[in-house]
N, C-alpha and C positions, 0 to 999 in steps of 0.2 A: 353325890350329885345334889341331893336335896339340901344338904347342909351348905354347900357352896352357893346354891341359888338363894337360900335364906340369908346367909351371911352377906352376900353381895347386895341383896335387897335392903337389908337393915342398914348397912354402912353407906351405900351409895344411892339407895332408893330403888324401888322395884321397876321403875320406868327404864332403868339401864338395860334390862333384858328385852324390853320392847324395842328400844333403840338399837340393841345389838342385832335383832332379827330384821328390823326395817331399814337400818342404815349401814351398819358394819358388815353384815353378811353379804348384802348385794355389792358393796364396794370390794370385798375380798374376792367374790366371784368374778367381778370385772377385771381385777388384777390377774387372777389365774387364767382367765379366758382370753386375755389380750394376745394378739399375734406376736411372735418373736420378731424383732428385737426391740424391746422397750428398754430404757436406761436401767431400770431396776433389775431386769433379767440378767444383766451382766454379772451380778452378784449371786444369782440363783445357783443352787447346788443340788438339784434334784434330777432324777431320771425324767420326770415329766417335762421340765424345761429343756433338758437335753434333747428329748424327742422333738419338741417344738422347734428347736434350733436346726434340726435336720429337715424341717419342712413338713413334719407330720401334722395331721389335723388334730383337733381338740379331742375327739373321741378316741382315736388311736393312741394318743399320748396318755390319756387317762387310763386306757386299758393296759398299756405296758406298765405304767406306774403301779396299777393295781396288781399285775402279775408279780412285780418286784415286792410289793408290800406283802402279798400272800407268801411268797417264797421266804422273805425275811421272818415273818411270823412263824412259819413252819420250822425253819432252821433254828430260830430262837427257842422254840418249844423243845426241839430235839436236844440242844446243848444244855438246857436247864432241866431236862427230865430227871426224875428220881432215879438214882443209881448211876448217873453219869460219873465217870472217873476224871473228867476234865477239871482242872484247877479252877476254883471259884474266880480268881483274878483274871484268868484267861477268858472265862465266860463273860465277865464284865466288859473286858476289852472288845470282844467280838460283838457283844450287845450294843456297845457304843456305836459301832459301825453300822449294825443292822438298823438301828433307829434312824440314822441319817439316810439310809437307802430306802426306807419304807415310806417316808413322807413326801408328798408332792409340793410341800411349801417349806423351803429352807434356803438359807443364804450362806455365803462364805463365813459370815460372823457366827454362824451356828456350828461351825466345824471344830470347835474346841474338843469335842469327844475324839476326834482323830488323834490329837496330841496325847490325850489320855491313853488311848489304845496303843499307840506307838510306844509311849513311856512304859506301859505295863509289859509289853513284849520285850523291850530292851532290858528291863529289870529282871525278868524271869528267864530269858533266853540269852545268856551272855555271849554265846557264839552265833548270834542271829545272822542268817544269810542275807546278802544283798543290802547292807546298811545304807549305801548311797541311794538306792531306790526308796527305802523308808524315809530318808532325809528329804528327798525331792517331794514325796507325798506330803510330808509334814510342812514343807515350805509352799506347797501349791496354792493355798489361798492368797499368798503374798503376790504371786505373779499371774493370778487368774484373770484380772481385768485386761491386762495387755494381750494375753492370748485370745480371749473372747472377742475383744475389739478388732484384732487383726484377722481372725479366722471366721468370725460370725458363727462359731460353733461353741456351744456351752458344754464344756468337757468335764466339769468338776465332779459330777456324779460318777463318771467313769474312773476318775482317780480314786474316789471312795470305794467303788467296786473293785478296783485293782488292789487297794489296801486289804479288803476282805480276802481276796484270793491269795495275796501274799502272806497274810496271817495264817490262813489254812495250810498253805504250802509249807510255811516255816514250821508249823506244828508237826506236820508229817515228816519233815526232814530232821527235826530235832531229836537228839538222843537223850534229852532231859526228860525225866519223869515229871509229868504235870498233873499228878493225881491229887485229889482232895486229901 
């Protein structure tokens, strides 16, 4: 952190940090705290914005996002624990999805890790169950705008959550050994 602060200060000037805390941070807070449905929220892909789209208040939405973040961290620590027999590539795929679910600030253009996760699963599990469902999840960012505009519900985080569940279910159903 110190190196990043120093490098940024040397390259761009140390006033960039002052500007970040006095201008950028308040703007980002305003963007996050805005009521649903702002035009940019159509592209949002987080539990936080999904909860806002259901009419939940700011504090409740942050709380639920926080619960998801903690759950993702705990599950991530569990799959990466020493002695785990889960294949490293599968852990990477699941981690891609966990990162997306843990952040309150993400958009459909940040969903590239979903493609990575699905690609890894297809490469490692040749008889993957429910390929059409995986394909729909992979394509979901492409039709997200239309659904959100018509329904006024931001659903993208639930698609990401469904992918995580589908990945875990596929692992349990797989007869392939996925050990390191």
